C-alpha positions as MATLAB code, in Angstrom:
seq = 'MSKAKPLSDAQPTQRKGAPLPTDPGQTGYGAPPPAPLPGAPSTPLTGTRQRGGARPVGWNSPSSRRPPQFTDTTPAAPVRRLPQPVLVSAAVVGVVALIGAAILGYRAMDTFDTVANPLANPSAKQTEVPLAPPRPTVTVTATPVPDAVRVKQNGLYKAGKVAAVNCTAPAVKPSTEAAALRFYQAILPCLNRAWAPLVRKAGYEFRPPKVVLWAKGQTSCTGEPTDVAFYCGDAETITMRGDQDSKLFRQDATSGRIHAMDTLAHEYGHHVQMLTNILISSSSRKGWAKTEPAKLEESRRLELQASCLGAAFLGANKTALGITGQRLETWEWQTKHSGDEYNPKKVRDHGSRKNNWLWSGASFKTTNPASCNTFTAPAAKVS';
ca = [
     104.971  114.046   77.193;
     108.012  116.097   77.663;
     108.377  119.480   76.125;
     110.554  120.396   73.233;
     113.939  121.837   73.923;
     116.565  123.242   71.629;
     119.558  121.503   73.165;
     119.540  118.320   71.110;
     117.788  116.647   68.277;
     116.155  114.230   70.763;
     112.993  115.526   72.331;
     111.818  114.469   75.851;
     107.949  114.136   77.410;
      74.237   85.842   87.938;
      49.575   63.587  103.834;
      48.211   63.001  101.138;
      46.879   59.726  102.430;
      47.592   56.492  100.608;
      44.663   54.687   98.933;
      42.879   52.218  101.192;
      43.469   48.517  100.304;
      40.546   46.187   99.767;
      40.171   42.387  100.160;
      39.528   40.340   97.000;
      35.864   40.108   96.176;
      34.915   42.897   98.611;
      33.984   46.487   97.919;
      33.653   49.396  100.226;
      34.531   49.591  103.887;
      33.905   46.724  106.432;
      30.525   46.730  108.181;
      30.180   47.379  111.917;
      29.671   44.313  114.172;
      26.046   43.097  114.505;
      24.162   43.401  117.772;
      23.955   40.317  120.078;
      21.048   37.890  119.545;
      17.953   38.505  121.680;
      18.146   36.742  125.039;
      21.878   36.037  124.754;
      23.846   36.370  127.990;
      26.116   39.356  128.233;
      29.162   37.221  129.125;
      30.411   33.892  127.796;
      29.080   30.774  129.601;
      31.359   29.275  132.176;
      33.262   26.229  131.082;
      32.880   26.846  127.428;
      35.381   28.163  124.877;
      34.594   30.198  121.837;
      36.515   28.901  118.885;
      38.670   31.362  117.138;
      37.686   34.346  119.258;
      36.595   37.660  117.884;
      38.314   39.072  114.766;
      39.325   42.665  114.649;
      37.229   45.033  112.632;
      38.750   48.010  110.947;
      38.448   50.446  108.079;
      39.940   48.049  105.580;
      38.670   44.589  106.523;
      34.986   43.470  106.343;
      33.392   42.215  109.511;
      33.143   38.451  109.956;
      31.920   38.567  113.518;
      28.975   36.241  114.166;
      26.824   35.692  117.264;
      28.544   33.346  119.717;
      27.644   29.676  119.318;
      26.482   28.090  122.619;
      25.629   24.555  121.335;
      29.166   23.256  121.753;
      29.437   21.990  125.324;
      32.475   19.752  124.826;
      34.656   20.140  127.921;
      37.929   21.767  127.217;
      41.060   19.713  127.465;
      42.847   20.109  130.773;
      45.712   22.572  130.736;
      49.094   20.884  130.739;
      51.442   22.332  133.312;
      55.201   22.179  133.099;
      57.294   20.676  135.906;
      58.368   23.121  138.602;
      62.142   22.894  137.859;
      61.536   23.757  134.219;
      59.552   26.843  135.193;
      62.292   27.988  137.550;
      64.956   27.524  134.899;
      62.909   29.415  132.357;
      62.407   32.259  134.812;
      66.123   32.429  135.511;
      66.937   32.494  131.824;
      64.398   35.251  131.280;
      65.868   37.389  134.056;
      69.384   36.908  132.708;
      68.217   37.867  129.215;
      66.583   41.032  130.517;
      69.730   42.022  132.441;
      71.872   41.398  129.360;
      69.583   43.453  127.177;
      69.706   46.279  129.695;
      73.509   46.250  129.753;
      73.738   46.218  125.971;
      71.269   49.079  125.750;
      73.259   51.153  128.242;
      76.494   50.553  126.360;
      74.832   51.498  123.089;
      73.606   54.738  124.635;
      77.005   55.450  126.127;
      78.852   54.930  122.833;
      76.324   56.611  120.548;
      78.092   59.316  118.657;
      75.859   62.368  118.398;
      78.403   64.079  116.181;
      78.337   61.208  113.702;
      74.552   61.107  113.927;
      73.547   64.741  114.066;
      69.974   64.115  113.028;
      69.401   61.785  116.003;
      70.606   64.299  118.561;
      71.597   67.651  117.028;
      74.002   69.796  118.966;
      74.141   73.596  118.736;
      76.362   76.006  120.604;
      74.537   79.104  121.712;
      76.534   82.225  121.032;
      77.073   84.599  123.906;
      75.675   87.518  121.956;
      72.649   86.954  119.709;
      73.345   87.736  116.087;
      71.901   91.024  114.935;
      69.449   90.894  112.048;
      71.038   91.690  108.678;
      70.978   95.328  107.709;
      69.326   96.245  104.452;
      71.638   97.047  101.564;
      71.598  100.713  100.634;
      72.849  101.709   97.203;
      74.190  105.227   96.964;
      74.600  106.653   93.505;
      77.411  109.172   93.363;
      76.827  112.271   91.320;
      79.414  112.383   88.519;
      81.782  115.334   88.512;
      81.846  117.185   85.187;
      85.219  117.235   83.460;
      85.324  121.028   83.472;
      84.802  121.139   87.237;
      87.485  118.537   87.846;
      90.174  120.307   85.872;
      89.280  123.840   86.986;
      88.327  123.303   90.643;
      90.482  120.342   91.596;
      91.418  119.919   95.243;
      95.084  119.940   94.223;
      94.932  123.729   93.841;
      93.982  124.045   97.522;
      96.357  121.433   98.932;
      99.152  123.883   99.694;
     102.781  124.218   98.732;
     105.134  121.454   97.723;
     107.303  120.583  100.693;
     111.081  120.546  100.792;
     111.916  116.913  101.449;
     115.635  117.345  102.127;
     116.855  115.279   99.195;
     120.442  115.386   98.179;
     121.617  115.877   94.640;
     122.345  112.499   93.031;
     126.021  111.703   92.955;
     125.463  109.517   89.905;
     126.765  110.895   86.650;
     124.220  110.042   83.914;
     126.876  109.435   81.299;
     125.385  106.111   80.096;
     121.848  104.784   79.813;
     122.344  102.511   82.846;
     123.777  105.413   84.840;
     120.916  107.645   83.699;
     118.427  105.129   85.062;
     120.206  105.166   88.417;
     120.072  108.964   88.292;
     116.288  108.926   87.783;
     115.832  106.318   90.502;
     117.795  108.492   92.944;
     115.390  111.438   92.439;
     112.159  109.369   92.331;
     111.846  108.924   96.144;
     112.137  112.708   96.535;
     109.262  113.234   94.121;
     107.170  110.618   95.918;
     107.695  112.183   99.331;
     106.998  115.665   98.042;
     103.765  114.912   96.179;
     102.157  112.168   98.319;
     100.886  114.550  101.064;
      99.379  116.969   98.550;
      97.638  114.250   96.525;
      96.085  112.813   99.691;
      95.119  116.250  100.973;
      93.402  116.893   97.643;
      91.222  113.849   98.390;
      92.886  111.192   96.254;
      94.877  107.991   96.779;
      98.601  108.233   96.212;
     100.531  105.592   94.302;
     104.165  105.929   93.222;
     104.849  105.561   89.506;
     107.348  103.280   87.822;
     110.299  104.638   85.885;
     111.749  102.672   82.987;
     114.129  103.294   80.111;
     112.942  103.596   76.544;
     113.937  100.626   74.392;
     114.836  100.881   70.738;
     111.726  100.610   68.578;
     109.386  101.080   71.514;
     106.151  102.950   70.818;
     104.199  105.275   73.074;
     100.926  104.490   74.859;
      98.982  105.278   71.703;
     101.086  102.878   69.669;
     102.925  105.626   67.827;
     106.709  105.946   67.544;
     108.232  108.527   69.861;
     111.532  110.259   70.229;
     110.795  111.916   73.567;
     110.117  110.850   77.157;
     106.458  110.080   77.888;
     104.021  109.017   80.601;
     101.431  106.221   80.347;
      98.459  106.649   82.654;
      97.108  103.103   82.312;
     100.338  101.579   83.602;
     101.300  104.674   85.652;
     104.749  104.445   84.142;
     107.274  107.108   83.167;
     109.423  106.153   80.203;
     112.656  108.170   80.070;
     115.046  108.592   77.161;
     118.250  107.613   78.892;
     120.036  107.524   75.566;
     119.360  111.207   74.903;
     120.070  112.392   78.452;
     123.358  110.521   78.650;
     124.425  111.926   75.278;
     123.665  115.476   76.396;
     125.506  114.901   79.677;
     128.583  113.806   77.821;
     128.417  117.016   75.782;
     127.764  119.316   78.767;
     127.543  117.901   82.290;
     125.527  120.808   83.739;
     123.045  120.987   80.875;
     122.666  117.201   80.798;
     122.053  116.963   84.529;
     119.508  119.838   84.605;
     117.704  118.586   81.500;
     117.335  115.054   82.916;
     116.107  116.402   86.247;
     113.606  118.812   84.652;
     112.245  116.192   82.229;
     111.662  113.687   85.055;
     109.870  116.367   87.109;
     107.651  117.222   84.107;
     106.661  113.597   83.495;
     105.990  113.171   87.221;
     103.649  116.168   86.858;
     101.613  114.034   84.465;
     101.488  111.328   87.154;
     100.103  113.853   89.634;
      97.489  114.799   87.041;
      96.628  111.107   86.691;
      96.240  110.562   90.435;
      93.972  113.610   90.795;
      91.876  112.717   87.709;
      92.943  115.874   85.885;
      94.605  113.828   83.150;
      91.492  111.696   82.607;
      89.110  114.660   82.471;
      91.387  116.676   80.222;
      91.653  113.746   77.823;
      87.863  113.509   77.846;
      87.542  117.209   77.055;
      90.003  116.818   74.225;
      88.033  113.874   72.846;
      84.813  115.902   72.853;
      86.399  118.895   71.164;
      84.929  119.460   67.722;
      87.886  121.089   65.984;
      91.601  120.404   65.729;
      92.573  123.815   67.182;
      90.365  123.112   70.202;
      92.045  119.729   70.683;
      95.505  121.311   70.504;
      94.549  123.993   73.007;
      93.396  121.351   75.485;
      96.691  119.532   74.964;
      98.679  122.719   75.665;
      96.738  123.367   78.890;
      97.639  119.853   80.070;
     101.312  120.020   79.075;
     101.913  123.521   80.424;
     100.427  122.420   83.737;
     102.714  119.368   83.899;
     105.753  121.613   83.389;
     104.394  124.020   86.007;
     103.956  121.228   88.574;
     107.461  119.966   87.847;
     108.886  123.447   88.362;
     107.052  123.768   91.708;
     108.872  120.650   92.906;
     112.252  121.860   91.673;
     111.751  125.260   93.285;
     110.802  123.749   96.649;
     113.884  121.521   96.601;
     116.336  123.674   94.676;
     118.888  123.851   97.469;
     118.890  120.127   98.237;
     119.039  119.240   94.546;
     121.767  121.749   93.900;
     119.824  123.968   91.509;
     121.692  127.096   92.407;
     124.266  129.312   90.785;
     125.177  128.188   87.308;
     122.776  125.260   87.449;
     119.874  127.629   88.250;
     120.848  129.850   85.339;
     120.971  126.801   83.099;
     117.490  125.729   84.194;
     116.107  129.211   83.527;
     117.704  129.381   80.062;
     116.422  125.935   79.115;
     112.886  126.780   80.297;
     112.805  130.036   78.368;
     113.941  128.230   75.232;
     111.601  125.241   75.462;
     108.405  125.271   73.411;
     106.618  124.427   70.227;
     108.919  126.736   68.270;
     111.632  124.110   68.592;
     109.437  121.193   67.530;
     110.659  119.964   64.117;
     107.094  118.906   63.223;
     105.788  122.359   64.208;
     102.911  120.852   66.175;
     101.464  123.345   68.672;
     100.627  120.899   71.469;
     102.962  121.926   74.343;
     102.835  125.701   74.355;
     105.139  128.447   73.228;
     108.434  129.121   74.893;
     106.996  132.374   76.235;
     104.145  130.593   78.007;
     106.429  127.810   79.196;
     108.398  130.380   81.109;
     105.187  132.187   82.187;
     103.929  129.146   84.074;
     107.122  127.363   85.134;
     108.971  130.505   86.165;
     106.112  131.530   88.471;
     105.610  128.138   90.128;
     109.361  127.731   90.687;
     109.110  130.754   92.972;
     105.737  130.026   94.642;
     106.250  126.223   94.860;
     102.426  126.042   94.927;
     100.176  123.997   92.579;
      97.665  126.850   92.862;
      99.938  128.682   90.413;
      99.367  125.920   87.836;
      95.649  126.157   87.025;
      96.071  126.470   83.286;
      92.480  125.378   82.678;
      91.019  128.689   83.836;
      93.570  130.821   81.981;
      92.637  132.781   78.836;
      93.612  131.267   75.505;
      96.479  133.750   75.063;
      98.290  132.344   78.101;
      98.137  128.804   76.847;
      99.026  129.469   73.231;
];
């Protein structure tokens, strides 16, 4: 949330076998065949015929085999032979049938679709390189970083200075809300290019924020009414008060331009805190604080750091953004006169004007986030 300023009344921030059948009237398995009668010849007599022949004997049918009967000597009827032409014709027909069957079988084999019948003849393509066996899954449990360590020893403090990105001062005059939005959008790419390398060097992923205009009746992230600019970490969105900035610009062009630029840089500082997890850990520390003064102190450390980070960007790009001469003097005066003293509600959540200048004035010169570690400072410097 933007800091309080005295310039206007508007304030920015889931097999088993089958049972055996039995014949009717029979129980158990069939008996083995009986031995031949004593004195019986070992082969049938010549010229005789045994009626019915031998019946098969198996596990499931009882034996009905009896000794051969040799009392029937009735000569067998002569075998009737077919005429020779009939035999020849039958042989020819048989040969033709066999050839036809062979041809049909060959055609069936030739047209059999192994793709349509994969179970009959499965096809598999061998890969050139055998597949490696699956590797076991290893779960690594990351050790959580304490909130105090994250805010006091963050990699952002060791990432180096903010770079000059050779931006040019916006030619847009923020005299209306629509023009103010274009003014913010002209500076946003400069902020992205300046902070992206440092956020990545600190070990975090960079994502550009969105910038939108405040709409009448709109509430802040907490659902409370607001009359200042603010940043929402969940949506990573900066909401600017274009109505206030355009009004101030119409009153004083230099003051309006510097105020809009400084407020945007401050809110972008909150985005940097979000990307580096400082904002999350500081909010956690504030939630665990047991007293209201302790909660307010944590809030001041966060807000003073956001202003400090914004000033580091402005200092690194002061020439390109035109913050020189009278505009530089205006920025210094506004910074020295921005603080909780000017808050109509007298809430001490952003820091005194003295400490605002203490942090922002220093980082404007050093252009280094290392100058913005408000979380290790004594209470007096974040009052």
